[in-house]
N, C-alpha and C positions, 0 to 999 in steps of 0.2 A: 504494500500500500504506500503511495507517495506520502512524503512527510507533511505536506500541506492539507491532505485530505483525511487525516486521522480523526476518528469520531470518538470522543470521550463522553460517555453517558453522564458522568458527574458534571461536566462542563455544561451540558444541555440542561441538566436538572437545576444547576445554580442559575442559569440564564432564566429559567421559568420562575424561580423564586424572585429574582430581581425584577422581572417583568410584572409579576403579581404585586410586589411591594410598591413599585412605581405606579401601577394602576390604582392601588388603594390610596396612595398619597395624592394622586391627581383627583380621585373621587372626593377625598376629604377636603381638598382645596376648593373644588367646585361647590361643595356643600357650604363651606365657610363663606365663599364669595356670594353665593345665592342668599344665605342668611343675612349677611351684611347689607345686601341690596334691599331685602325686604325690610330690614330694620330702619332703613333710610327713606322708605316710602312715606307718602302723606296719608297717614291713617290716625285715628284717635289713639290707639294703643301706642303707636310710635311716638306720639307727641307727649305722652305722660312721662313724668320722671320715673326712672327705673325703681326707685324705692317705693313709690306709690303703686306701681304695677305689682311689685312683689307683695306688698302689704294687702293689696286688693285681691290678687289671684290666689295667694296661698289659702285663705279661708274658703274660697270657691273650690279649690282642689280638695280640701278636706271635706267640705260639704258633699261634693260629688262622690268621694270615696266612701263616706259613711252614710250616705242617704239610704233610707229604708222605704222611700216612696218613689215609684217609677215616674209618677206625674211631675215630681220635683226635678227630675233629670231631663225630661223630655224637651223643655224649651232650650236648654243648653245644647243638647245633642242635636236637635233639629237645626238650630241656628249656627252650629259650629263653634259654640263657646265664645263668640265674639269675633269670629272670622270676618263678618260683614263690616265691622268697624275698624278693621286692621289692614284691609286691602291684601290679605293673604289669600292667594288663589285656592279655590276649593280643591283643585287637583293636588296641590301640595299637601293639604290635610288628608285627603283620601290615600295618597300613596305613601306618605311618611308616617301617618298615625293610624288612621282607621283600619286599613287592611292588615297592618301588623297586629294591632290590638284585637281585631276580630279573629285572626288566625291563632295567635298565641293564647289569648284568653278563652276563646271558644274551645280550643283543643284542651286546654287545662281544665276548664269548667266542665266539659262533657265527661271527663273522667271522674269528677267529684259529685255528679248529679245523684241525689238520693232517689231510690226507687220507691214510689208510693202509688197513688192512684194512676193506673195506666191511662194515657190519652189515646187518641185515635191512631197514633203512629206507632207501628211496630216494624222492626227490621230483623227478621230471622237470619238473613244473610250476614248482617253486621254483628249479630249476637247481642243487640241491646234494645231496650224498650224506652221510648220517650214518654215521660210522665208529665202531667200538668204541673206538678210542683217542681220537678226538675227543670222543665222548660222555663218556668218563671225564674228560677234561681240563676240559670245560665243567662237569661236576658238581663236580669239585674246586674250581674257581675260584669257582663260585656258593656252595658251602658255606663256603669260606674267607671270602669277602666277607660273607656273611650272618652268620657267627659273630662276626667282628671288628666288624661294624657293630652287632650286637646288644649286645655288651659296651660299645661306645662310647656307644650311646644309653642303655643302662641307667645308666651312670655319670652322664650328664647329667640324666636324668630322676629319679634318686634322690638328687640333691644340689642344694641351692639354688645358683643360678648364682653369687651373690656368694661363697658358701663354697668353691665349686669354683675360682674365680679366686684367692681367697686361698690355698688349698692349693697351687695351681700355683706361686704366687709363693714360698711357704714352701719348696717343693721345688726352688727355684732355677731355675725356668723363666725365661728372659730377660724382663725387664720389657717389652720391645718386643712380644713375643708375647702376653703377658698383656693389654697395652693393646689390641692388635688384637682379641683375643678379646672383651674387654669392649665 
């Protein structure tokens, strides 16, 4: 075999690792630039001081996570948790938040569903039964997670990252946590 045509599998493998690392780095940069562009848009959430946003959205996140009534989550879920006053495209929330929450939380919740009164849906092929109580529990969990995640993502997307970190520090978040976030 000629000297210039030697094929080393380790060299090709390391090239793949480098390419994947560079792709991840480029993706992270694109995400950061996109987030910074959204944070500079002309929207109500973008105009608010970062400390005010944190102090306003944190209780809403807690309320969403701890809510026991589906009707209390519905307005936030339907309206995108403030998406309409922040100029964040619906597609951004769907792709970055809602699909992930639906997939992860739905899969997680379906494994925890208690079996009680059977509903009209049965799947012998899948080996599980959908119950009215279980379906309601899954719906509550998904809506809570989706609403809390939407508020969290809107906070991050509508605030420049450096301003958000500074606001967390001003609000006396421990420096160790701020450094980890940075």
